[in-house]
N, C-alpha and C positions, 0 to 999 in steps of 0.2 A: 479622402472620402470616396473619390471617384474610383480609386483602386479597389476599395472594399466592395463597392457596388458592382464592379466588373467581375470580381471573384464570385460574388453571391448571386449573380444573375445569369449564369450559364445554363444551358439545357439541363433538364432533370434537376432544376434548382431545389434548394432546401427552403421550405416555407414554414416560418414560425407561426404558431397560433397560441391563443390564450386558452388556458383550461378554466374550469369552474372557479378556481381560487384566484384567477387573474395572473397565474404564473405562465411564462412563455414556455411552450412545448414545441419540440422539433419533430417534424415528420419528413422522412426522406425515403427514397426508394431503396429496396433491399439489394445488396450485392452478395449473392450466394457464395461466389468464389472467395470474396474477402472474409465473409463470416466463417467459412470453412477453414480458411488459412489461419485466422486469429484463434478460432476454437481449437484447431489442431495444435497451434503453438502452446496454448494453455494446457491442453491435454498432455502434450509431450513433457511439459514441465512437471505435471503431477506424476506421470509414469516414471520419469527420471528420479524424482524424489523417493517414490516407493521402492524402485530398484536399488537406489543408493542406500536407503535405510536397511534393506535386506542384505546388502553386500558387506564384506569385511571392513569396508571403510565407513560403514554406517555410523560409527562412533563420532565422526567428525561433523555430523548433523545434530548430535545430542548436546544438551545443556551441560552435562557432567564433564564433557571433554573440552569445553571451551577454554579451560585454563591452559591446555596444551597448544592453543593457537597463539603463537607469539611471533614477534618480528624476527627472532633468531632462526625461525624455521619458515623460510619463504614458501616452501611447497605446501605447508599446512595452512598458511595464510591464504594461499590461492584456493585451496579446497574450501575454506570457510567462505570466501567471496563468491565462489561458484555456487555453493550451496545456498547462500543467502539470496543470490540473484535468481536462482531457480524458485525459491520461496516467493520472491517478489513477483515473478511472472505468474506463478500459480495462484497467488492470493490477491495481488493488487491489480494486475492487468485486466481481470474481469470487471473491476470497478470502473475502469476507464473505457469500457466497451463503447458507450454512447459517443464519447468524444472522438475516439479513433474511427468509428463508423461514420460520423459526421465529416471528419476531415477527409476520409477516403472518398466520400460523395463529392465534396467540394473540389477535390483535385482529380476526379475521375478521368478528365480529358487530358491530363498532363502525361507525357511519356515517362516522366521521372516520378510518377506517383509512388511506386514501390520504394524508391530511395527516400522520398520525403517521409513516408510512413515509418520507415526504419529509423530515420533521424528523430522523429517524435518519440518513438519507443526508447531509443537509446538515451535521449535526454531525460526521460522519465525514470529509467532504470539507474542512471548515474546518481540522481538525487537519493533514491532509496538505498543504493549501495553505499554511498557516503554515510548515510544514517546508520546502516548496519555496522560499518566499521567503527563509528563513534560509539554506538551502543555497546558493541563488543568490547571496546577498549575500557569503557566505564565499568562493564560487567567484570572484566578481568581484574581491574583495580579493586573493585568491591570484594571479589573473592580473596584477593591477597590481604586486604584489611581484615576480613573475617578469620582467615587462617592465622593471622598474627596476633589476634586478640581473643583471649579466652571468653571475655564477656560477650563479644559479638558472636563468637562461635556457638555459644549456648543459646543464642537468640537469632540464629540464622533464618529461621522460618518467618521472622518479622519482615525480612526484606521482601519476600513474596507478597506479604500482606500489604506492605507499603506501596508496592507496584500496583496492586489492585485498587487501593484507595486513591492513588494518583490518577490512574486511568479513569476511575469513576468521577472524580472531582473535575477533571478536564472536560468531561462531557457537558458541563454546565457553563463553560467559559465563553465569553464573546468571541475569542479567537477561533474556537472550535466551530461556532456557528457561521462565522464569516467565511472560513475556509470551506465548510460544508456547502454553503450556498454557492460559492464559486464552482465547486466540483459538480453541483447539480445543474449548472447552467452552461453546458458546453457550447451553445451557439454564441452567446455573448463573449465567452472566454476566447474562442477562436477568432471572432471578429475583432477583438482587441489586439491580437498578436499577428494574425496571418493576413498579408496583403498581396502575396504572390509576386513581390518585387525581387527581393533577395531570398529566393525560395528555400535554399538549404539552411541558411542562417535562421530564417524565421521558423522553419520546421523544428530545428534543434531548440530554439528559444521557447517554442510552444511546449515541447516536451519537458524542458527544464522548469518552466513556470507552472505547468500543470503538476509536475512532480512536487514542487515546493508547496503548492496549495493542498495537494493530496496528503503530503507529509504533515502539514499543519492540521489536517482533519483527522488523520489516522495514526499518528506516531505513537500515541499512548496505548492504543490497542495492539499495535505491533510490538510494543515493549513488553506486553504480557507474554510473548513467546520466550523471553528470557526468564520469566518467572515460572512458567509451566514446563519449559524445556524446549529449546530450539530443536526442531526436527520432529516435534510431536505432530504427526499427520492429522490426528483427530482435531486438535486445537487449530491447526492451519485451516482445515476445512470449515470449522465453526466460525472462526474469525473472518475468513474470506467471505462467507455467505452473509454475515452480519454487516460487514463494511459495504458489500455490494448492494444490499437492501437499503442501507442508510443513505448511500450516495445516489442510487438510481431509481428506487421504487417511488411511486407517487406519494405514498404514506411514509417513506423512509425517514423524513425529517422528524416524525413523531416518535421514532424509535430511540432517539438520542437520550432523552430524559429517563425512560424506564431502564435502558441499558446502564446509564450512569448510576441509578439507584441500586441495580443488581450488583454492579462492580463494587460499590461502596459497602453494600451488605456482605458481600463475599470477603472483602478485606477485613471487616469487623469480625466476621466469623473466624477467619484465620488468626486474628490477634487473640481471640478467646481460646482457640484450640492450642495455640502455642503456650498459653499459660497453664494448661492442664498438667497435673503431676506426671503423667506418663510421657510428656514431651521431653 
């Protein structure tokens, strides 16, 4: 406990306060250089995605070409991992802005602050990259099943509908809300992991733990990218904004239920559309 107190009682310390609803809010001094660096990293990821999408290799960001990404072609696997990581930086890193800003403030007097921040981000990206590989593997297996079955092939659109229904239903689960509350409480999250003793290990663990809870909060929404097309910049932007609001805005918690209803309604509509004669 003494270690935690020493870490949180340095000059320019962070002061938690209670808002009108009784929830702890964090107020900390702005670091313009840090904000510019983090914003620049996110902007660079978006610019890279746009440039990649317009390049001859843009097909490796698209859903239609995912079947070509296999273990037999290591170069293409690398392209997929790089593309997914760029998507994670562009879409998910903004949702972690408060935690990264708070951690930067807490460690601002350390000479290794930059390295520690990098370890937090690396740990966070590792979790999402592993999820991307698992989701891609499942997507590839599903495509192979559809191609080998005439019955599934004639009803392939139901897969997208099922993805929307799954994402909508998950919005109402206790696990979703537990992970969301963790993500919305960066102060308590950092206090439970960071003590400044084994700095590098703790920074990496903080990134990994935050990534796990963020994954628990947003995995179903990210899974929609496989339904609408990995590499779809419009959906990336829309989902990124939604997840940022849900995790960081004061009223973001109230967005979860309406979003779930919309996703379920969209899934039901896709089911009906797939049953129409012209499908």
